[in-house]
MITI-174220 format. One record per residue: x, y, z of N, C-alpha, C in turn; chain. Coordinates in steps of 0.2 Angstrom, whole numbers, plus 5000, padded with zeros to 4 digits. Example, Ala and Ser with C-alpha at 12.3 -4.5 7.8 and 13.67 -1.06 7.14 Angstrom:
BEGIN
<site><n_c1>5066</n_c1><n_c2>4972</n_c2><n_c3>5039</n_c3><ca_c1>5062</ca_c1><ca_c2>4978</ca_c2><ca_c3>5039</ca_c3><c_c1>5066</c_c1><c_c2>4984</c_c2><c_c3>5039</c_c3><chaine>A</chaine></site>
<site><n_c1>5064</n_c1><n_c2>4989</n_c2><n_c3>5035</n_c3><ca_c1>5068</ca_c1><ca_c2>4995</ca_c2><ca_c3>5036</ca_c3><c_c1>5064</c_c1><c_c2>5000</c_c2><c_c3>5039</c_c3><chaine>A</chaine></site>
This chain:
BEGIN
<site><n_c1>5193</n_c1><n_c2>4806</n_c2><n_c3>5012</n_c3><ca_c1>5195</ca_c1><ca_c2>4808</ca_c2><ca_c3>5005</ca_c3><c_c1>5191</c_c1><c_c2>4814</c_c2><c_c3>5002</c_c3><chaine>A</chaine></site>
<site><n_c1>5195</n_c1><n_c2>4817</n_c2><n_c3>4998</n_c3><ca_c1>5192</ca_c1><ca_c2>4823</ca_c2><ca_c3>4995</ca_c3><c_c1>5194</c_c1><c_c2>4824</c_c2><c_c3>4988</c_c3><chaine>A</chaine></site>
<site><n_c1>5190</n_c1><n_c2>4827</n_c2><n_c3>4983</n_c3><ca_c1>5192</ca_c1><ca_c2>4829</ca_c2><ca_c3>4977</ca_c3><c_c1>5188</c_c1><c_c2>4834</c_c2><c_c3>4976</c_c3><chaine>A</chaine></site>
<site><n_c1>5192</n_c1><n_c2>4840</n_c2><n_c3>4972</n_c3><ca_c1>5188</ca_c1><ca_c2>4846</ca_c2><ca_c3>4970</ca_c3><c_c1>5189</c_c1><c_c2>4847</c_c2><c_c3>4963</c_c3><chaine>A</chaine></site>
<site><n_c1>5184</n_c1><n_c2>4850</n_c2><n_c3>4960</n_c3><ca_c1>5184</ca_c1><ca_c2>4852</ca_c2><ca_c3>4953</ca_c3><c_c1>5177</c_c1><c_c2>4854</c_c2><c_c3>4950</c_c3><chaine>A</chaine></site>
<site><n_c1>5177</n_c1><n_c2>4855</n_c2><n_c3>4945</n_c3><ca_c1>5170</ca_c1><ca_c2>4858</ca_c2><ca_c3>4942</ca_c3><c_c1>5167</c_c1><c_c2>4850</c_c2><c_c3>4940</c_c3><chaine>A</chaine></site>
<site><n_c1>5160</n_c1><n_c2>4850</n_c2><n_c3>4941</n_c3><ca_c1>5156</ca_c1><ca_c2>4845</ca_c2><ca_c3>4940</ca_c3><c_c1>5158</c_c1><c_c2>4843</c_c2><c_c3>4933</c_c3><chaine>A</chaine></site>
<site><n_c1>5157</n_c1><n_c2>4847</n_c2><n_c3>4928</n_c3><ca_c1>5158</ca_c1><ca_c2>4844</ca_c2><ca_c3>4921</ca_c3><c_c1>5164</c_c1><c_c2>4841</c_c2><c_c3>4920</c_c3><chaine>A</chaine></site>
<site><n_c1>5169</n_c1><n_c2>4842</n_c2><n_c3>4924</n_c3><ca_c1>5176</ca_c1><ca_c2>4839</ca_c2><ca_c3>4923</ca_c3><c_c1>5177</c_c1><c_c2>4832</c_c2><c_c3>4927</c_c3><chaine>A</chaine></site>
<site><n_c1>5173</n_c1><n_c2>4831</n_c2><n_c3>4932</n_c3><ca_c1>5174</ca_c1><ca_c2>4826</ca_c2><ca_c3>4936</ca_c3><c_c1>5171</c_c1><c_c2>4819</c_c2><c_c3>4933</c_c3><chaine>A</chaine></site>
<site><n_c1>5174</n_c1><n_c2>4813</n_c2><n_c3>4934</n_c3><ca_c1>5171</ca_c1><ca_c2>4807</ca_c2><ca_c3>4932</ca_c3><c_c1>5170</c_c1><c_c2>4803</c_c2><c_c3>4938</c_c3><chaine>A</chaine></site>
<site><n_c1>5168</n_c1><n_c2>4797</n_c2><n_c3>4938</n_c3><ca_c1>5166</ca_c1><ca_c2>4793</ca_c2><ca_c3>4944</ca_c3><c_c1>5172</c_c1><c_c2>4789</c_c2><c_c3>4947</c_c3><chaine>A</chaine></site>
<site><n_c1>5178</n_c1><n_c2>4790</n_c2><n_c3>4944</n_c3><ca_c1>5184</ca_c1><ca_c2>4787</ca_c2><ca_c3>4947</ca_c3><c_c1>5185</c_c1><c_c2>4787</c_c2><c_c3>4954</c_c3><chaine>A</chaine></site>
<site><n_c1>5183</n_c1><n_c2>4794</n_c2><n_c3>4956</n_c3><ca_c1>5184</ca_c1><ca_c2>4796</ca_c2><ca_c3>4964</ca_c3><c_c1>5179</c_c1><c_c2>4792</c_c2><c_c3>4968</c_c3><chaine>A</chaine></site>
<site><n_c1>5172</n_c1><n_c2>4792</n_c2><n_c3>4965</n_c3><ca_c1>5167</ca_c1><ca_c2>4787</ca_c2><ca_c3>4969</ca_c3><c_c1>5169</c_c1><c_c2>4781</c_c2><c_c3>4969</c_c3><chaine>A</chaine></site>
<site><n_c1>5171</n_c1><n_c2>4777</n_c2><n_c3>4964</n_c3><ca_c1>5173</ca_c1><ca_c2>4770</ca_c2><ca_c3>4964</ca_c3><c_c1>5179</c_c1><c_c2>4769</c_c2><c_c3>4968</c_c3><chaine>A</chaine></site>
<site><n_c1>5184</n_c1><n_c2>4773</n_c2><n_c3>4969</n_c3><ca_c1>5190</ca_c1><ca_c2>4772</ca_c2><ca_c3>4973</ca_c3><c_c1>5188</c_c1><c_c2>4773</c_c2><c_c3>4980</c_c3><chaine>A</chaine></site>
<site><n_c1>5183</n_c1><n_c2>4777</n_c2><n_c3>4982</n_c3><ca_c1>5181</ca_c1><ca_c2>4778</ca_c2><ca_c3>4989</ca_c3><c_c1>5178</c_c1><c_c2>4773</c_c2><c_c3>4992</c_c3><chaine>A</chaine></site>
<site><n_c1>5173</n_c1><n_c2>4770</n_c2><n_c3>4987</n_c3><ca_c1>5169</ca_c1><ca_c2>4765</ca_c2><ca_c3>4989</ca_c3><c_c1>5172</c_c1><c_c2>4757</c_c2><c_c3>4989</c_c3><chaine>A</chaine></site>
<site><n_c1>5177</n_c1><n_c2>4756</n_c2><n_c3>4986</n_c3><ca_c1>5181</ca_c1><ca_c2>4751</ca_c2><ca_c3>4986</ca_c3><c_c1>5185</c_c1><c_c2>4751</c_c2><c_c3>4991</c_c3><chaine>A</chaine></site>
<site><n_c1>5188</n_c1><n_c2>4757</n_c2><n_c3>4994</n_c3><ca_c1>5191</ca_c1><ca_c2>4757</ca_c2><ca_c3>5001</ca_c3><c_c1>5188</c_c1><c_c2>4755</c_c2><c_c3>5007</c_c3><chaine>A</chaine></site>
<site><n_c1>5181</n_c1><n_c2>4755</n_c2><n_c3>5007</n_c3><ca_c1>5176</ca_c1><ca_c2>4754</ca_c2><ca_c3>5012</ca_c3><c_c1>5175</c_c1><c_c2>4747</c_c2><c_c3>5013</c_c3><chaine>A</chaine></site>
<site><n_c1>5174</n_c1><n_c2>4745</n_c2><n_c3>5020</n_c3><ca_c1>5172</ca_c1><ca_c2>4738</ca_c2><ca_c3>5022</ca_c3><c_c1>5166</c_c1><c_c2>4736</c_c2><c_c3>5020</c_c3><chaine>A</chaine></site>
<site><n_c1>5164</n_c1><n_c2>4729</n_c2><n_c3>5018</n_c3><ca_c1>5158</ca_c1><ca_c2>4727</ca_c2><ca_c3>5016</ca_c3><c_c1>5153</c_c1><c_c2>4729</c_c2><c_c3>5021</c_c3><chaine>A</chaine></site>
<site><n_c1>5154</n_c1><n_c2>4730</n_c2><n_c3>5027</n_c3><ca_c1>5149</ca_c1><ca_c2>4732</ca_c2><ca_c3>5032</ca_c3><c_c1>5148</c_c1><c_c2>4740</c_c2><c_c3>5030</c_c3><chaine>A</chaine></site>
<site><n_c1>5152</n_c1><n_c2>4744</n_c2><n_c3>5030</n_c3><ca_c1>5152</ca_c1><ca_c2>4751</ca_c2><ca_c3>5029</ca_c3><c_c1>5147</c_c1><c_c2>4752</c_c2><c_c3>5023</c_c3><chaine>A</chaine></site>
<site><n_c1>5148</n_c1><n_c2>4748</n_c2><n_c3>5017</n_c3><ca_c1>5144</ca_c1><ca_c2>4749</ca_c2><ca_c3>5011</ca_c3><c_c1>5137</c_c1><c_c2>4746</c_c2><c_c3>5012</c_c3><chaine>A</chaine></site>
<site><n_c1>5136</n_c1><n_c2>4741</n_c2><n_c3>5016</n_c3><ca_c1>5130</ca_c1><ca_c2>4738</ca_c2><ca_c3>5017</ca_c3><c_c1>5126</c_c1><c_c2>4743</c_c2><c_c3>5021</c_c3><chaine>A</chaine></site>
<site><n_c1>5129</n_c1><n_c2>4747</n_c2><n_c3>5026</n_c3><ca_c1>5127</ca_c1><ca_c2>4751</ca_c2><ca_c3>5031</ca_c3><c_c1>5123</c_c1><c_c2>4758</c_c2><c_c3>5027</c_c3><chaine>A</chaine></site>
<site><n_c1>5128</n_c1><n_c2>4760</n_c2><n_c3>5023</n_c3><ca_c1>5127</ca_c1><ca_c2>4766</ca_c2><ca_c3>5018</ca_c3><c_c1>5121</c_c1><c_c2>4765</c_c2><c_c3>5013</c_c3><chaine>A</chaine></site>
<site><n_c1>5120</n_c1><n_c2>4759</n_c2><n_c3>5010</n_c3><ca_c1>5115</ca_c1><ca_c2>4757</ca_c2><ca_c3>5006</ca_c3><c_c1>5108</c_c1><c_c2>4756</c_c2><c_c3>5010</c_c3><chaine>A</chaine></site>
<site><n_c1>5109</n_c1><n_c2>4754</n_c2><n_c3>5016</n_c3><ca_c1>5103</ca_c1><ca_c2>4753</ca_c2><ca_c3>5020</ca_c3><c_c1>5100</c_c1><c_c2>4759</c_c2><c_c3>5022</c_c3><chaine>A</chaine></site>
<site><n_c1>5105</n_c1><n_c2>4764</n_c2><n_c3>5024</n_c3><ca_c1>5103</ca_c1><ca_c2>4771</ca_c2><ca_c3>5025</ca_c3><c_c1>5099</c_c1><c_c2>4774</c_c2><c_c3>5020</c_c3><chaine>A</chaine></site>
<site><n_c1>5101</n_c1><n_c2>4773</n_c2><n_c3>5014</n_c3><ca_c1>5099</ca_c1><ca_c2>4777</ca_c2><ca_c3>5007</ca_c3><c_c1>5092</c_c1><c_c2>4773</c_c2><c_c3>5007</c_c3><chaine>A</chaine></site>
<site><n_c1>5091</n_c1><n_c2>4766</n_c2><n_c3>5008</n_c3><ca_c1>5085</ca_c1><ca_c2>4763</ca_c2><ca_c3>5007</ca_c3><c_c1>5080</c_c1><c_c2>4766</c_c2><c_c3>5012</c_c3><chaine>A</chaine></site>
<site><n_c1>5082</n_c1><n_c2>4767</n_c2><n_c3>5018</n_c3><ca_c1>5077</ca_c1><ca_c2>4770</ca_c2><ca_c3>5024</ca_c3><c_c1>5075</c_c1><c_c2>4777</c_c2><c_c3>5022</c_c3><chaine>A</chaine></site>
<site><n_c1>5080</n_c1><n_c2>4781</n_c2><n_c3>5021</n_c3><ca_c1>5078</ca_c1><ca_c2>4788</ca_c2><ca_c3>5018</ca_c3><c_c1>5073</c_c1><c_c2>4787</c_c2><c_c3>5011</c_c3><chaine>A</chaine></site>
<site><n_c1>5074</n_c1><n_c2>4784</n_c2><n_c3>5007</n_c3><ca_c1>5069</ca_c1><ca_c2>4783</ca_c2><ca_c3>5001</ca_c3><c_c1>5062</c_c1><c_c2>4782</c_c2><c_c3>5005</c_c3><chaine>A</chaine></site>
<site><n_c1>5061</n_c1><n_c2>4777</n_c2><n_c3>5008</n_c3><ca_c1>5055</ca_c1><ca_c2>4775</ca_c2><ca_c3>5010</ca_c3><c_c1>5052</c_c1><c_c2>4780</c_c2><c_c3>5015</c_c3><chaine>A</chaine></site>
<site><n_c1>5056</n_c1><n_c2>4784</n_c2><n_c3>5019</n_c3><ca_c1>5053</ca_c1><ca_c2>4790</ca_c2><ca_c3>5022</ca_c3><c_c1>5051</c_c1><c_c2>4795</c_c2><c_c3>5017</c_c3><chaine>A</chaine></site>
<site><n_c1>5055</n_c1><n_c2>4797</n_c2><n_c3>5012</n_c3><ca_c1>5053</ca_c1><ca_c2>4802</ca_c2><ca_c3>5007</ca_c3><c_c1>5046</c_c1><c_c2>4800</c_c2><c_c3>5004</c_c3><chaine>A</chaine></site>
<site><n_c1>5045</n_c1><n_c2>4793</n_c2><n_c3>5002</n_c3><ca_c1>5039</ca_c1><ca_c2>4792</ca_c2><ca_c3>4998</ca_c3><c_c1>5033</c_c1><c_c2>4791</c_c2><c_c3>5004</c_c3><chaine>A</chaine></site>
<site><n_c1>5035</n_c1><n_c2>4793</n_c2><n_c3>5010</n_c3><ca_c1>5029</ca_c1><ca_c2>4792</ca_c2><ca_c3>5015</ca_c3><c_c1>5028</c_c1><c_c2>4784</c_c2><c_c3>5017</c_c3><chaine>A</chaine></site>
<site><n_c1>5032</n_c1><n_c2>4779</n_c2><n_c3>5016</n_c3><ca_c1>5031</ca_c1><ca_c2>4773</ca_c2><ca_c3>5017</ca_c3><c_c1>5033</c_c1><c_c2>4771</c_c2><c_c3>5025</c_c3><chaine>A</chaine></site>
<site><n_c1>5030</n_c1><n_c2>4766</n_c2><n_c3>5027</n_c3><ca_c1>5032</ca_c1><ca_c2>4763</ca_c2><ca_c3>5034</ca_c3><c_c1>5039</c_c1><c_c2>4760</c_c2><c_c3>5034</c_c3><chaine>A</chaine></site>
<site><n_c1>5044</n_c1><n_c2>4763</n_c2><n_c3>5037</n_c3><ca_c1>5051</ca_c1><ca_c2>4760</ca_c2><ca_c3>5037</ca_c3><c_c1>5050</c_c1><c_c2>4753</c_c2><c_c3>5041</c_c3><chaine>A</chaine></site>
<site><n_c1>5046</n_c1><n_c2>4752</n_c2><n_c3>5045</n_c3><ca_c1>5045</ca_c1><ca_c2>4747</ca_c2><ca_c3>5049</ca_c3><c_c1>5044</c_c1><c_c2>4740</c_c2><c_c3>5046</c_c3><chaine>A</chaine></site>
<site><n_c1>5041</n_c1><n_c2>4742</n_c2><n_c3>5040</n_c3><ca_c1>5039</ca_c1><ca_c2>4736</ca_c2><ca_c3>5035</ca_c3><c_c1>5045</c_c1><c_c2>4734</c_c2><c_c3>5031</c_c3><chaine>A</chaine></site>
<site><n_c1>5051</n_c1><n_c2>4737</n_c2><n_c3>5032</n_c3><ca_c1>5057</ca_c1><ca_c2>4735</ca_c2><ca_c3>5028</ca_c3><c_c1>5060</c_c1><c_c2>4729</c_c2><c_c3>5030</c_c3><chaine>A</chaine></site>
<site><n_c1>5061</n_c1><n_c2>4723</n_c2><n_c3>5026</n_c3><ca_c1>5064</ca_c1><ca_c2>4718</ca_c2><ca_c3>5027</ca_c3><c_c1>5069</c_c1><c_c2>4714</c_c2><c_c3>5023</c_c3><chaine>A</chaine></site>
<site><n_c1>5075</n_c1><n_c2>4712</n_c2><n_c3>5024</n_c3><ca_c1>5078</ca_c1><ca_c2>4709</ca_c2><ca_c3>5018</ca_c3><c_c1>5074</c_c1><c_c2>4703</c_c2><c_c3>5015</c_c3><chaine>A</chaine></site>
<site><n_c1>5075</n_c1><n_c2>4702</n_c2><n_c3>5009</n_c3><ca_c1>5072</ca_c1><ca_c2>4696</ca_c2><ca_c3>5006</ca_c3><c_c1>5076</c_c1><c_c2>4690</c_c2><c_c3>5008</c_c3><chaine>A</chaine></site>
<site><n_c1>5073</n_c1><n_c2>4685</n_c2><n_c3>5009</n_c3><ca_c1>5077</ca_c1><ca_c2>4679</ca_c2><ca_c3>5011</ca_c3><c_c1>5073</c_c1><c_c2>4673</c_c2><c_c3>5007</c_c3><chaine>A</chaine></site>
<site><n_c1>5078</n_c1><n_c2>4669</n_c2><n_c3>5003</n_c3><ca_c1>5075</ca_c1><ca_c2>4664</ca_c2><ca_c3>4999</ca_c3><c_c1>5077</c_c1><c_c2>4657</c_c2><c_c3>5003</c_c3><chaine>A</chaine></site>
<site><n_c1>5072</n_c1><n_c2>4653</n_c2><n_c3>5003</n_c3><ca_c1>5074</ca_c1><ca_c2>4646</ca_c2><ca_c3>5005</ca_c3><c_c1>5074</c_c1><c_c2>4641</c_c2><c_c3>5001</c_c3><chaine>A</chaine></site>
<site><n_c1>5078</n_c1><n_c2>4636</n_c2><n_c3>5001</n_c3><ca_c1>5077</ca_c1><ca_c2>4630</ca_c2><ca_c3>4996</ca_c3><c_c1>5080</c_c1><c_c2>4625</c_c2><c_c3>5000</c_c3><chaine>A</chaine></site>
<site><n_c1>5077</n_c1><n_c2>4619</n_c2><n_c3>4998</n_c3><ca_c1>5078</ca_c1><ca_c2>4613</ca_c2><ca_c3>5001</ca_c3><c_c1>5081</c_c1><c_c2>4608</c_c2><c_c3>4997</c_c3><chaine>A</chaine></site>
<site><n_c1>5086</n_c1><n_c2>4604</n_c2><n_c3>4998</n_c3><ca_c1>5090</ca_c1><ca_c2>4599</ca_c2><ca_c3>4994</ca_c3><c_c1>5089</c_c1><c_c2>4593</c_c2><c_c3>4997</c_c3><chaine>A</chaine></site>
<site><n_c1>5086</n_c1><n_c2>4588</n_c2><n_c3>4994</n_c3><ca_c1>5086</ca_c1><ca_c2>4581</ca_c2><ca_c3>4996</ca_c3><c_c1>5090</c_c1><c_c2>4576</c_c2><c_c3>4991</c_c3><chaine>A</chaine></site>
<site><n_c1>5094</n_c1><n_c2>4571</n_c2><n_c3>4995</n_c3><ca_c1>5096</ca_c1><ca_c2>4567</ca_c2><ca_c3>4990</ca_c3><c_c1>5091</c_c1><c_c2>4562</c_c2><c_c3>4989</c_c3><chaine>A</chaine></site>
<site><n_c1>5093</n_c1><n_c2>4559</n_c2><n_c3>4983</n_c3><ca_c1>5088</ca_c1><ca_c2>4553</ca_c2><ca_c3>4980</ca_c3><c_c1>5091</c_c1><c_c2>4546</c_c2><c_c3>4982</c_c3><chaine>A</chaine></site>
<site><n_c1>5086</n_c1><n_c2>4543</n_c2><n_c3>4984</n_c3><ca_c1>5087</ca_c1><ca_c2>4536</ca_c2><ca_c3>4987</ca_c3><c_c1>5089</c_c1><c_c2>4531</c_c2><c_c3>4981</c_c3><chaine>A</chaine></site>
<site><n_c1>5094</n_c1><n_c2>4527</n_c2><n_c3>4982</n_c3><ca_c1>5095</ca_c1><ca_c2>4521</ca_c2><ca_c3>4977</ca_c3><c_c1>5100</c_c1><c_c2>4523</c_c2><c_c3>4973</c_c3><chaine>A</chaine></site>
């Protein structure tokens, strides 16, 4: 996909249409790539990157 024009005349509709056509995996991969790039630019260790995981436990009440 491609669109041409002057920056002052372009809105975000092209960006939205492009990303909506992508698979969830492609969007995740692009997001992760940006995160890794941002860490490198800041001089941080990319090996420390992890996805946050929340764990909850549910128990039924006896009685």
